[in-house]
C-alpha positions as CSV (number, residue, x, y, z in Angstrom):
1,X,88.6,196.0,4.6
2,X,86.2,195.6,1.7
3,X,84.7,192.4,3.2
4,X,84.3,194.1,6.6
5,X,82.5,197.0,4.9
6,X,80.3,194.6,3.0
7,X,79.6,192.8,6.3
8,X,78.5,196.1,8.1
9,X,76.4,197.0,5.1
10,X,74.8,193.6,5.2
11,X,74.1,193.9,8.9
12,X,72.6,197.3,8.4
13,X,70.4,196.2,5.5
14,X,69.2,193.3,7.5
15,X,68.4,195.5,10.5
16,X,66.4,197.9,8.3
17,X,64.6,195.0,6.5
18,X,63.6,193.5,9.8
19,X,62.3,196.8,11.3
20,X,60.4,197.7,8.2
21,X,59.3,194.5,6.3
22,X,59.3,195.0,2.6
23,X,60.5,198.6,3.1
24,X,56.8,199.4,2.8
25,X,57.0,202.4,5.2
26,X,60.2,203.7,3.7
27,X,58.8,203.5,0.1
28,X,55.5,205.1,1.1
29,X,57.4,208.0,2.7
30,X,59.8,208.5,-0.1
31,X,57.1,208.4,-2.7
32,X,55.0,211.0,-1.0
33,X,57.9,213.3,-0.2
34,X,59.3,212.9,-3.8
35,X,55.9,213.6,-5.3
36,X,55.4,216.8,-3.2
37,X,59.1,218.0,-3.8
38,X,58.6,217.5,-7.5
39,X,55.3,219.3,-7.6
40,X,56.7,222.2,-5.5
41,X,59.8,222.4,-7.8
42,X,57.5,222.6,-11.1
43,X,55.1,225.0,-9.5
44,X,57.9,227.3,-8.3
45,X,59.5,227.3,-11.8
46,X,56.2,228.5,-13.4
47,X,55.8,231.3,-10.8
48,X,52.9,229.9,-8.7
49,X,52.2,231.8,-5.5
50,X,52.5,230.3,-2.0
51,X,48.7,229.4,-1.8
52,X,49.0,227.3,-4.9
53,X,52.2,225.8,-3.8
54,X,50.4,224.6,-0.6
55,X,47.5,223.3,-2.7
56,X,49.7,221.4,-5.1
57,X,51.8,219.9,-2.2
58,X,48.7,218.7,-0.5
59,X,47.1,217.3,-3.8
60,X,50.4,215.5,-4.5
61,X,50.3,213.9,-1.0
62,X,46.7,212.8,-1.5
63,X,47.3,211.4,-5.0
64,X,50.1,209.4,-3.7
65,X,48.9,207.8,-0.5
66,X,45.3,207.3,-1.9
67,X,46.3,204.6,-4.4
68,X,46.2,201.2,-2.9
69,X,46.3,198.7,-5.7
70,X,49.3,196.4,-5.9
71,X,49.7,196.1,-9.6
72,X,51.0,199.0,-11.8
73,X,48.3,198.9,-14.3
74,X,45.4,199.3,-11.9
75,X,47.4,202.1,-10.2
76,X,47.7,204.0,-13.4
77,X,44.0,203.7,-14.2
78,X,43.0,204.9,-10.6
79,X,45.5,207.8,-10.8
80,X,44.1,208.8,-14.2
81,X,40.5,208.7,-12.9
82,X,41.6,210.6,-9.7
83,X,42.4,213.8,-11.5
84,X,39.0,214.5,-12.9
85,X,37.4,213.6,-9.5
86,X,39.8,216.1,-7.9
87,X,39.0,218.9,-10.4
88,X,35.3,218.3,-10.0
89,X,35.6,218.3,-6.2
90,X,37.6,221.6,-5.9
91,X,35.2,223.2,-8.6
92,X,32.1,222.4,-6.5
93,X,33.9,223.5,-3.3
94,X,34.7,226.9,-4.9
95,X,31.2,227.3,-6.4
96,X,29.5,226.5,-3.1
97,X,31.8,228.4,-0.7
98,X,29.5,231.4,-0.5
99,X,26.4,229.2,-0.2
100,X,26.8,228.0,3.4
101,X,23.7,225.7,3.8
102,X,23.9,224.1,0.3
103,X,27.7,223.7,0.5
104,X,27.5,222.0,3.9
105,X,24.7,219.7,2.7
106,X,26.8,218.8,-0.3
107,X,29.9,218.1,1.8
108,X,27.9,215.6,3.9
109,X,26.6,213.8,0.6
110,X,30.2,213.8,-0.6
111,X,31.4,212.2,2.7
112,X,28.7,209.6,2.5
113,X,29.5,208.7,-1.1
114,X,33.3,208.6,-0.3
115,X,32.8,206.1,2.5
116,X,30.1,204.1,0.6
117,X,32.5,203.8,-2.2
118,X,34.7,201.4,-0.2
119,X,32.4,198.6,-1.1
120,X,33.8,198.8,-4.6
121,X,37.3,197.9,-3.5
122,X,40.6,199.7,-3.5
123,X,39.6,201.9,-6.5
124,X,36.4,203.0,-5.0
125,X,38.2,203.7,-1.7
126,X,40.9,205.8,-3.5
127,X,38.5,207.8,-5.5
128,X,36.3,208.6,-2.5
129,X,39.3,209.6,-0.5
130,X,40.6,211.9,-3.3
131,X,37.2,213.5,-3.7
132,X,36.9,214.2,0.1
133,X,40.4,215.3,0.6
134,X,40.5,217.8,-2.3
135,X,37.3,219.3,-1.2
136,X,39.0,219.7,2.1
137,X,42.1,221.3,0.4
138,X,40.0,223.8,-1.4
139,X,38.5,224.9,1.9
140,X,41.9,225.1,3.5
141,X,43.4,227.4,0.9
142,X,40.1,229.4,0.3
143,X,39.6,228.5,-3.3
144,X,37.4,230.9,-5.3
145,X,35.8,230.5,-8.7
146,X,38.1,233.2,-10.2
147,X,41.1,231.2,-9.0
148,X,40.1,227.9,-10.4
149,X,42.4,227.9,-13.6
150,X,45.5,228.3,-11.4
151,X,44.2,225.7,-9.0
152,X,43.5,223.3,-11.8
153,X,47.1,223.7,-13.0
154,X,48.4,223.0,-9.5
155,X,46.3,219.9,-9.3
156,X,47.5,218.6,-12.8
157,X,51.1,219.2,-11.9
158,X,50.6,217.4,-8.5
159,X,49.0,214.3,-10.1
160,X,51.6,214.2,-12.8
161,X,54.4,214.5,-10.2
162,X,52.8,211.6,-8.3
163,X,52.6,209.5,-11.4
164,X,56.3,210.2,-12.4
165,X,57.6,209.4,-8.9
166,X,55.4,206.3,-8.4
167,X,56.2,204.7,-11.9
168,X,59.7,206.0,-12.7
169,X,61.6,207.5,-9.7
170,X,60.5,205.2,-6.8
171,X,58.9,202.2,-8.5
172,X,57.7,199.3,-6.5
173,X,56.6,196.2,-8.3
174,X,54.8,193.3,-6.5
175,X,57.8,191.1,-7.2
176,X,60.2,193.6,-5.7
177,X,58.1,194.1,-2.6
178,X,57.9,190.3,-2.2
179,X,61.6,189.9,-2.6
180,X,62.1,192.6,0.2
181,X,59.6,190.8,2.4
182,X,61.5,187.5,1.9
183,X,64.7,189.4,3.0
184,X,62.9,190.8,6.0
185,X,61.6,187.3,7.0
186,X,65.2,186.0,7.0
187,X,66.4,189.0,9.1
188,X,63.6,188.4,11.6
189,X,64.2,184.8,11.7
190,X,67.9,185.5,12.5
191,X,66.8,187.9,15.2
192,X,64.6,185.3,16.7
193,X,67.4,182.7,16.7
194,X,69.7,185.4,18.4
195,X,67.1,185.9,21.1
196,X,66.8,182.2,21.6
197,X,70.5,182.0,22.1
198,X,70.4,184.6,24.8
199,X,68.1,182.3,26.7
200,X,71.1,179.8,27.2
201,X,72.9,182.2,29.5
202,X,70.1,184.2,30.9
203,X,70.4,184.5,34.7
204,X,67.4,185.0,37.1
205,X,67.7,188.8,36.7
206,X,67.8,188.6,33.0
207,X,64.9,186.2,32.3
208,X,62.2,188.8,32.1
209,X,64.0,190.9,29.4
210,X,65.1,187.8,27.4
211,X,61.7,186.3,27.4
212,X,60.2,189.6,26.2
213,X,62.7,189.7,23.5
214,X,61.6,186.0,22.6
215,X,58.0,187.0,22.6
216,X,58.6,190.1,20.5
217,X,60.8,188.1,18.0
218,X,58.2,185.4,17.6
219,X,55.3,187.9,17.1
220,X,57.4,189.9,14.5
221,X,58.4,186.7,12.6
222,X,54.6,185.8,12.4
223,X,53.7,189.4,11.3
224,X,56.1,189.1,8.4
225,X,55.0,185.7,7.4
226,X,51.4,187.0,7.2
227,X,52.5,190.0,5.2
228,X,54.2,187.5,2.6
229,X,51.1,185.4,2.5
230,X,49.1,188.5,1.6
231,X,51.5,189.7,-1.0
232,X,51.8,186.4,-2.7
233,X,48.1,186.8,-3.6
234,X,48.9,189.9,-5.5
235,X,52.0,188.6,-7.2
236,X,52.4,187.3,-10.7
237,X,54.0,184.0,-9.5
238,X,52.4,180.8,-10.7
239,X,50.1,179.0,-8.3
240,X,52.6,176.2,-7.7
241,X,55.4,178.5,-6.8
242,X,53.1,180.6,-4.7
243,X,52.1,177.5,-2.6
244,X,55.8,176.4,-2.4
245,X,56.8,179.7,-0.9
246,X,53.8,179.7,1.5
247,X,54.8,176.1,2.6
248,X,58.4,177.0,3.2
249,X,57.6,180.2,5.1
250,X,55.1,178.4,7.4
251,X,57.7,175.5,7.9
252,X,60.4,177.9,9.0
253,X,58.2,179.9,11.3
254,X,56.7,176.8,13.0
255,X,60.3,175.2,13.4
256,X,61.7,178.4,14.8
257,X,58.9,178.8,17.4
258,X,59.1,175.1,18.3
259,X,62.9,175.6,18.9
260,X,62.1,178.4,21.3
261,X,59.8,176.2,23.3
262,X,62.3,173.4,23.4
263,X,65.0,175.8,24.8
264,X,62.5,177.0,27.4
265,X,61.8,173.4,28.4
266,X,65.5,172.6,28.6
267,X,66.0,175.5,31.0
268,X,62.9,174.7,33.1
269,X,62.2,172.0,35.6
270,X,59.2,170.9,33.6
271,X,57.9,171.1,30.0
272,X,57.4,174.8,29.2
273,X,53.9,176.2,28.7
274,X,53.3,177.5,25.1
275,X,51.4,180.4,26.6
276,X,54.8,181.7,27.9
277,X,55.6,182.8,24.3
278,X,52.2,184.4,23.7
279,X,51.2,186.3,26.8
280,X,53.2,189.2,28.2
281,X,53.3,188.8,32.0
282,X,52.7,185.2,31.9
283,X,54.2,183.2,34.8
284,X,57.9,182.5,34.1
285,X,59.1,179.0,34.4
286,X,61.7,178.5,37.1
287,X,65.0,178.8,35.3
288,X,68.1,176.7,36.3
289,X,71.3,175.9,34.7
290,X,71.2,174.0,31.5
291,X,71.2,170.4,32.6
292,X,74.0,168.1,31.7
293,X,77.5,168.8,30.9
294,X,78.9,172.2,30.1
295,X,80.1,170.8,26.8
296,X,76.5,170.4,25.6
297,X,75.6,173.9,26.5
298,X,78.7,175.1,24.6
299,X,77.6,173.0,21.6
300,X,74.2,174.5,21.7
301,X,75.7,178.1,21.7
302,X,77.9,177.1,18.7
303,X,75.1,175.4,16.8
304,X,72.6,178.3,17.3
305,X,75.3,180.7,15.9
306,X,75.8,178.2,13.0
307,X,72.0,178.1,12.4
308,X,71.8,181.9,12.4
309,X,74.7,182.0,9.9
310,X,72.8,179.7,7.6
311,X,69.8,182.1,7.7
312,X,71.6,185.4,7.0
313,X,74.2,184.2,4.6
314,X,73.4,185.9,1.2
315,X,72.7,183.5,-1.7
316,X,76.0,184.4,-3.5
317,X,78.0,183.4,-0.3
318,X,75.9,180.5,0.7
319,X,78.2,178.1,-1.1
320,X,81.6,176.4,-0.3
321,X,82.8,173.7,2.0
322,X,82.5,175.7,5.3
323,X,78.8,176.4,4.8
324,X,78.1,172.8,3.6
325,X,79.9,171.5,6.8
326,X,77.7,173.7,9.1
327,X,74.5,172.6,7.2
328,X,75.5,168.9,7.2
329,X,76.2,168.9,10.9
330,X,73.0,170.5,11.9
331,X,70.9,168.4,9.7
332,X,72.5,165.2,11.1
333,X,70.7,165.9,14.4
334,X,67.5,165.0,12.7
335,X,68.8,161.5,12.2
336,X,70.1,161.2,15.7
337,X,73.7,161.7,14.5
338,X,76.2,163.1,16.8
339,X,73.8,164.0,19.5
340,X,75.8,164.9,22.7
341,X,75.4,163.0,26.0
342,X,73.0,165.1,27.7
343,X,69.4,165.0,29.2
344,X,66.5,164.2,26.9
345,X,65.2,167.8,27.0
346,X,68.7,169.1,25.9
347,X,68.8,166.4,23.1
348,X,65.4,167.6,21.9
349,X,66.9,171.1,21.5
350,X,69.5,169.6,19.2
351,X,66.8,167.9,17.2
352,X,64.9,171.1,17.1
353,X,68.1,172.8,15.7
354,X,68.1,170.1,13.0
355,X,64.5,170.5,12.2
356,X,65.0,174.3,11.8
357,X,68.1,173.8,9.7
358,X,66.0,171.6,7.4
359,X,63.3,174.4,7.2
360,X,65.9,177.0,6.4
361,X,67.3,174.8,3.6
362,X,63.8,174.4,2.2
363,X,63.2,178.1,2.4
364,X,66.4,178.8,0.6
365,X,65.7,176.5,-2.2
366,X,62.2,178.0,-2.6
367,X,63.4,181.6,-2.5
368,X,66.8,181.3,-4.2
369,X,66.5,178.3,-6.4
370,X,68.8,175.1,-6.6
371,X,71.7,175.0,-4.2
372,X,75.1,173.5,-4.4
373,X,75.0,169.8,-3.5
374,X,78.6,168.8,-4.0
375,X,79.5,168.5,-0.4
376,X,76.1,167.1,0.9
377,X,76.3,164.5,3.7
378,X,73.9,161.5,3.6
379,X,71.7,163.4,6.2
380,X,71.6,166.5,3.9
381,X,70.8,164.3,0.9
382,X,67.8,162.7,2.6
383,X,66.6,166.1,3.6
384,X,66.8,167.3,0.0
385,X,65.0,164.2,-1.2
386,X,62.2,164.9,1.3
387,X,62.0,168.5,0.1
388,X,61.9,167.5,-3.6
389,X,59.2,165.0,-2.9
390,X,57.1,167.6,-1.1
391,X,57.7,170.2,-3.9
392,X,56.5,167.6,-6.5
393,X,53.3,167.1,-4.5
394,X,52.4,170.7,-4.3
395,X,49.6,171.8,-6.7
396,X,47.6,174.9,-7.2
397,X,44.9,173.9,-4.9
398,X,41.2,175.0,-5.2
399,X,39.6,178.3,-4.9
400,X,37.8,179.0,-1.7
401,X,34.2,179.6,-1.8
402,X,33.0,183.1,-1.5
403,X,31.2,183.8,1.8
404,X,27.8,185.6,1.8
405,X,28.1,189.2,2.7
406,X,25.5,191.2,4.7
407,X,23.2,193.4,2.7
408,X,21.5,196.8,3.3
409,X,22.2,198.7,6.4
410,X,24.0,195.6,7.8
411,X,26.7,196.0,5.2
412,X,29.8,197.5,6.9
413,X,30.3,200.1,4.2
414,X,26.7,201.2,4.2
415,X,26.6,201.4,8.0
416,X,29.9,203.4,8.1
417,X,28.7,205.7,5.5
418,X,25.5,206.5,7.4
419,X,27.4,206.9,10.7
420,X,30.1,209.2,9.1
421,X,27.3,211.3,7.4
422,X,25.5,211.9,10.7
423,X,28.8,212.5,12.7
424,X,29.9,214.9,10.0
425,X,26.6,216.8,10.2
426,X,27.1,217.2,13.9
427,X,30.6,218.2,13.4
428,X,29.8,220.9,10.8
429,X,27.1,222.4,13.2
430,X,29.4,222.4,16.2
431,X,32.5,223.4,14.1
432,X,30.8,226.4,12.8
433,X,29.8,227.5,16.3
434,X,33.5,227.4,17.2
435,X,34.8,229.0,13.9
436,X,33.0,230.0,10.8
437,X,36.3,229.8,8.8
438,X,37.9,226.6,10.0
439,X,35.0,224.3,11.0
440,X,36.3,221.7,8.5
441,X,38.9,220.5,11.0
442,X,36.1,218.9,13.1
443,X,34.7,217.3,9.9
444,X,38.2,215.9,9.0
445,X,38.7,214.4,12.4
446,X,35.2,212.7,12.4
447,X,36.1,211.2,8.9
448,X,39.4,209.9,10.0
449,X,38.4,208.2,13.1
450,X,36.1,206.0,11.1
451,X,38.8,204.8,8.8
452,X,39.7,201.1,9.4
453,X,37.5,201.0,12.5
454,X,34.6,198.7,13.0
455,X,33.2,199.3,16.5
456,X,32.5,202.1,18.9
457,X,35.4,201.2,21.1
458,X,37.9,201.3,18.2
459,X,36.6,204.8,17.2
460,X,36.9,206.0,20.8
461,X,40.5,204.8,21.0
462,X,41.3,206.3,17.6
463,X,39.8,209.6,18.5
464,X,41.8,209.7,21.8
465,X,45.1,209.0,20.0
466,X,44.4,211.7,17.5
467,X,43.5,214.2,20.2
468,X,46.7,213.3,22.0
469,X,48.9,213.6,19.0
470,X,47.2,216.9,18.0
471,X,47.9,218.6,21.5
472,X,51.6,217.7,21.3
473,X,51.7,218.8,17.6
474,X,50.2,222.1,18.5
475,X,53.0,222.7,20.9
476,X,55.5,221.8,18.3
477,X,53.8,223.9,15.7
478,X,54.0,227.0,17.9
479,X,57.7,226.5,18.5
480,X,58.5,225.8,14.9
481,X,56.5,228.7,13.6
482,X,58.4,231.1,15.8
483,X,61.8,229.6,14.6
484,X,60.9,229.5,10.8
485,X,59.2,232.8,10.6
486,X,58.9,233.8,7.0
487,X,61.6,231.5,5.5
488,X,59.4,229.8,2.9
489,X,61.6,227.2,1.6
490,X,62.9,226.3,5.1
491,X,59.3,225.8,6.1
492,X,58.6,223.7,3.0
493,X,61.7,221.6,3.7
494,X,60.5,220.9,7.3
495,X,57.0,220.1,5.9
496,X,58.6,217.4,3.7
497,X,60.5,216.0,6.7
498,X,57.2,215.8,8.7
499,X,55.4,214.3,5.9
500,X,58.0,211.6,5.6
501,X,57.9,211.0,9.4
502,X,54.0,210.9,9.2
503,X,54.0,208.1,6.7
504,X,56.9,206.2,8.2
505,X,55.3,206.1,11.6
506,X,51.7,205.7,10.7
507,X,51.7,201.9,10.9
508,X,53.5,202.1,14.2
509,X,51.7,204.8,16.1
510,X,48.6,206.7,15.3
511,X,49.5,209.3,18.0
512,X,52.9,210.0,16.4
513,X,51.3,210.4,13.0
514,X,48.8,212.9,14.3
515,X,51.7,214.8,16.0
516,X,53.6,215.1,12.7
517,X,50.4,216.1,10.9
518,X,49.5,218.9,13.3
519,X,53.2,220.2,13.4
520,X,53.2,220.3,9.6
521,X,49.9,222.3,9.6
522,X,51.4,224.9,11.8
523,X,54.1,225.4,9.2
524,X,51.5,225.6,6.4
525,X,49.5,228.2,8.3
526,X,52.8,230.1,8.6
527,X,53.3,230.0,4.8
528,X,49.7,231.1,4.2
529,X,50.2,234.0,6.6
530,X,47.3,232.8,8.8
531,X,49.3,231.4,11.7
532,X,48.6,232.4,15.3
533,X,48.6,230.5,18.5
534,X,44.9,230.8,18.7
535,X,44.5,229.2,15.4
536,X,46.4,226.0,16.5
537,X,44.5,226.0,19.8
538,X,41.3,226.1,17.7
539,X,42.6,223.0,16.0
540,X,42.6,221.2,19.3
541,X,39.1,222.2,20.1
542,X,37.9,221.3,16.6
543,X,39.8,217.9,16.8
544,X,38.1,217.2,20.2
545,X,34.8,218.1,18.8
546,X,35.2,216.0,15.7
547,X,36.3,213.0,17.7
548,X,33.3,213.4,20.1
549,X,30.9,213.6,17.1
550,X,32.4,210.5,15.6
551,X,31.9,208.5,18.9
552,X,28.3,209.8,19.3
553,X,27.4,208.8,15.9
554,X,28.9,205.5,16.2
555,X,27.3,204.9,19.5
556,X,23.7,206.0,18.5
557,X,23.5,205.3,14.8
558,X,23.5,201.7,13.8
559,X,26.0,201.0,16.6
560,X,28.4,198.1,16.6
561,X,29.4,197.5,20.2
562,X,32.9,196.3,21.0
563,X,31.7,193.2,22.8
564,X,29.5,192.3,19.7
565,X,32.3,192.8,17.4
566,X,34.8,190.9,19.4
567,X,32.3,188.0,19.9
568,X,31.6,187.8,16.2
569,X,35.3,187.6,15.5
570,X,35.9,185.2,18.3
571,X,33.3,182.9,16.8
572,X,35.1,183.2,13.5
573,X,38.5,182.3,15.0
574,X,36.9,179.2,16.7
575,X,35.3,178.1,13.4
576,X,38.7,178.5,11.6
577,X,40.5,176.7,14.4
578,X,38.1,173.7,14.0
579,X,38.6,173.7,10.2
580,X,42.4,173.5,10.6
581,X,42.4,171.0,13.4
582,X,39.9,168.6,12.0
583,X,41.4,168.8,8.5
584,X,44.9,168.1,9.8
585,X,43.9,165.3,12.1
586,X,41.7,163.7,9.4
587,X,44.7,163.8,7.0
588,X,47.0,162.3,9.6
589,X,44.4,159.6,10.3
590,X,44.3,158.5,6.7
591,X,41.7,160.7,5.2
592,X,41.8,162.7,2.0
593,X,44.2,165.6,1.5
594,X,42.8,169.0,2.2
595,X,44.1,172.6,1.5
596,X,45.6,173.1,5.0
597,X,47.7,176.0,4.0
598,X,44.8,178.2,3.0
599,X,42.9,177.1,6.1
600,X,45.8,178.0,8.3
601,X,46.1,181.3,6.7
602,X,42.4,181.9,7.2
603,X,42.9,181.3,10.9
604,X,45.8,183.6,11.2
605,X,43.8,186.3,9.4
606,X,40.8,185.8,11.6
607,X,43.0,186.0,14.7
608,X,44.7,189.2,13.5
609,X,41.2,190.8,13.0
610,X,40.3,189.7,16.6
611,X,43.6,191.2,18.0
612,X,42.9,194.5,16.4
613,X,39.3,194.5,17.6
614,X,40.3,193.9,21.2
615,X,42.5,197.0,21.3
616,X,39.8,199.1,22.9
617,X,39.7,196.5,25.7
618,X,43.4,196.1,26.1
619,X,44.4,199.8,25.8
620,X,46.4,201.1,28.8
621,X,43.8,203.9,29.4
622,X,40.9,201.4,29.9
623,X,39.4,201.7,33.4
624,X,38.3,198.1,33.3
625,X,41.5,196.3,34.3
626,X,39.8,192.9,34.7
627,X,38.4,193.0,31.2
628,X,41.7,194.1,29.9
629,X,43.6,191.2,31.5
630,X,40.8,188.7,30.4
631,X,41.0,190.0,26.7
632,X,44.9,189.7,26.7
633,X,44.6,186.2,28.1
634,X,42.1,185.0,25.6
635,X,43.9,186.3,22.7
636,X,47.1,184.7,24.0
637,X,45.4,181.4,24.4
638,X,44.0,181.5,21.0
639,X,47.4,182.4,19.7
640,X,48.7,179.2,21.4
641,X,45.8,177.2,19.8
642,X,46.7,178.7,16.4
643,X,50.4,177.7,16.8
644,X,49.5,174.1,17.6
645,X,47.0,173.9,14.8
646,X,49.5,175.2,12.4
647,X,52.0,172.7,13.6
648,X,49.5,169.8,13.0
649,X,48.7,171.1,9.6
650,X,52.4,171.4,8.6
651,X,52.9,167.9,9.8
652,X,49.9,166.6,7.9
653,X,51.1,168.2,4.7
654,X,54.3,166.1,5.0
655,X,52.3,162.9,5.1
656,X,52.4,161.9,1.5
657,X,56.1,162.5,1.0
658,X,57.8,162.0,4.4
659,X,58.9,158.4,5.0
660,X,58.8,158.6,8.7
661,X,55.3,159.8,8.9
662,X,52.5,157.3,8.5
663,X,48.7,157.7,8.9
664,X,47.3,156.5,12.1
665,X,43.4,156.1,12.4
666,X,43.7,156.2,16.2
667,X,44.4,160.0,16.1
668,X,40.8,160.7,15.2
669,X,39.8,159.5,18.7
670,X,42.4,161.7,20.3
671,X,41.0,164.9,18.8
672,X,37.2,164.3,19.2
673,X,37.0,165.8,22.7
674,X,38.9,168.9,21.6
675,X,36.8,169.6,18.6
676,X,33.6,169.1,20.7
677,X,35.0,171.6,23.2
678,X,35.8,174.1,20.5
679,X,32.2,173.8,19.3
680,X,30.8,174.2,22.9
681,X,32.8,177.5,23.4
682,X,31.7,178.8,20.0
683,X,28.0,178.0,20.9
684,X,28.4,179.8,24.2
685,X,29.9,182.9,22.6
686,X,27.1,183.0,20.1
687,X,24.4,182.5,22.7
688,X,25.4,182.9,26.4
689,X,22.3,181.1,27.4
690,X,23.0,177.9,25.4
691,X,23.3,174.9,27.5
692,X,27.0,173.9,26.7
693,X,29.8,172.8,28.8
694,X,33.4,171.9,28.2
695,X,34.4,168.3,28.8
696,X,37.5,167.2,30.6
697,X,39.0,163.7,30.9
698,X,42.3,161.8,30.7
699,X,45.2,163.7,29.3
700,X,46.1,162.9,25.6
701,X,49.7,162.5,27.0
702,X,48.5,159.3,28.4
703,X,48.6,157.9,24.8
704,X,52.3,158.3,24.9
705,X,52.9,155.7,27.6
706,X,55.3,152.9,27.0
707,X,54.4,149.3,26.8
708,X,55.5,146.7,29.3
709,X,58.8,146.2,27.4
710,X,59.6,149.9,27.7
711,X,59.0,150.7,24.0
712,X,57.1,153.8,23.1
713,X,53.7,152.9,21.6
714,X,54.2,155.5,18.9
715,X,57.1,156.9,16.8
716,X,58.7,160.2,17.4
717,X,56.7,162.1,14.8
718,X,53.4,160.6,15.9
719,X,54.4,161.4,19.4
720,X,55.0,165.1,18.5
721,X,51.4,165.1,16.9
722,X,50.0,163.9,20.2
723,X,51.9,166.5,22.2
724,X,50.5,169.2,20.0
725,X,47.0,167.8,20.4
726,X,47.5,167.6,24.2
727,X,48.7,171.3,24.3
728,X,45.8,172.3,22.0
729,X,43.3,170.5,24.3
730,X,44.7,172.2,27.4
731,X,44.6,175.6,25.7
732,X,41.0,175.1,24.5
733,X,39.9,174.0,28.0
734,X,41.7,177.0,29.4
735,X,39.4,179.2,27.3
736,X,36.4,178.0,29.2
737,X,37.1,179.9,32.4
738,X,37.6,183.5,31.1
739,X,34.7,183.0,28.6
740,X,32.4,181.7,31.3
741,X,31.7,178.3,29.9
742,X,30.9,175.6,32.4
743,X,33.5,172.8,32.7
744,X,32.2,169.4,33.4
745,X,33.7,167.2,36.0
746,X,35.8,164.4,34.5
747,X,33.8,161.1,34.3
748,X,35.1,158.3,36.5
């Protein structure tokens, strides 16, 4: 019973870890709710009235979510600086409350400074956010000069409560976050393997659902890998250990994705298209029964379950003869041991399982330290020796050169500050026409739609989502206000629930977050005895006005069109793709070693930025269906290119230590056309009038032909490299059509 209970707890923990990598959303929600609850308790004990309870709750919320640094020391400094900023902000708001014109002008200046402060990093962003939000809080509670001493006390209690919860009650060190992200990576890797196992038995009616699960699992695994890469930069690990973890995470991700492709190929009549894993709605390969004997399919089912068991087994339980037997059997497939009698495609799946098992073993060594080697088979011993040789070759690498940043009005923070200031001015004027008392809601919306956006299209989509969430939130607020009535502590309890939900859902859905914010405000209005249905309806009007003012300012003042933004980011992705591909092939051809891990991470980051920037084009409400489909197709093709480039980089990094990989100068010739084509596409994106075209020619697969004696010209590893180059070349050529780049006819 105890073992069964532990198993249930483990499965539940893994499911939570996979759905919330690093428990970042959970920690953010608990910290914020804890700080608010503690502040409310202290203020209630000292006899504060409801107005100051509300002010303290909102200040505790701001003091908690504004801090963005990863290390505890910088967090403490920013929090300490935030209190005087908050006191100054509420003081000025109270002093200027009766001077409408001067107060409004100061509010605009404050907004400009708050946004401009982002250029100074996380601390500048946090202090600007605190200054703006506390000015808003003072307007919300109607702060006066006479009431400032009590308001000061509420703010001091709020900031002290935030510090106590952050550093003592719900602490989160970089090392702890990284450990939870590692656990999340394992959980998502296990989920992906489970989705791959479902592919074995998927019938014609289930293929769509199974492939969607496969795509989702692959994307989530990649998302967690990127989060770990980012957190490693903020951790206290030494450079060599950091690079080791980066390497093992990348190996496991690539091996798992390749295993999915091999399974698709085994179920299809021909080699599966990589795009199938990256493009929702992509043509589904014709699925038949697994070729070969039923025994091979049963072995695959068994070995995929064993592979998943190796992934999810906790370190304390990853010892013993049974686990060693599973690991030894799977690793043996890498050395052609015990391959079943089946078609070449099915045997490739078994080899892929062996490669993934090797990556899982390397990941476990990197994350959990040395493992039990007493029951190792010769195949497992060889894999360990390869991993040890790779570990010894990893060094700290070199720092990347800083890129030149734009200056003046071209600097993103300066441009955003000017745009927000103009938009807020329009929102103040329009908001006061709607309501002389609650005009600040329009300003708040205008401010918020500019956060983490960089183009007019992104601002439009964010404004739409906020308005939609506000409308539904108003309905919920009206219902809840009627139910709660004057039950103060019941209302505060519901406020805490909504705040937790707001922070937990924020990374998932901006519409949901806006819903919870508005529902919470309905309860706060009830507590302040200012609630009415007309007040909440006014919030909808002010929200719509603020979003409109933000869009107008973004479109007319120093505008950044969505097309320009996506073209700029697309050019960056193509440059990074060239860097990774050329560096990997040059190293595989005998050239000097390069920092391919960092280059691959830069490629993934650039692709992530492009994916976010294309959201206005791919949003369901966009009226331009053709552009939406084109944007999705281009991003999916680039994800396919990035996968093959990462695979090339991972193989190249094995070169110094892997006995079965040897440099081959002929590979340089195989990649020249692909690199030229990437450059041609990048030139066309930068200047549509540029006279560029994409070249076509013989498939790189032709290099895989056999000689007259029927012996492959290259070994299995070099053949895999050439297949990645072939797929990369096909994907790059495929980019030409949607981007409007001419394709030259193949030369005879």
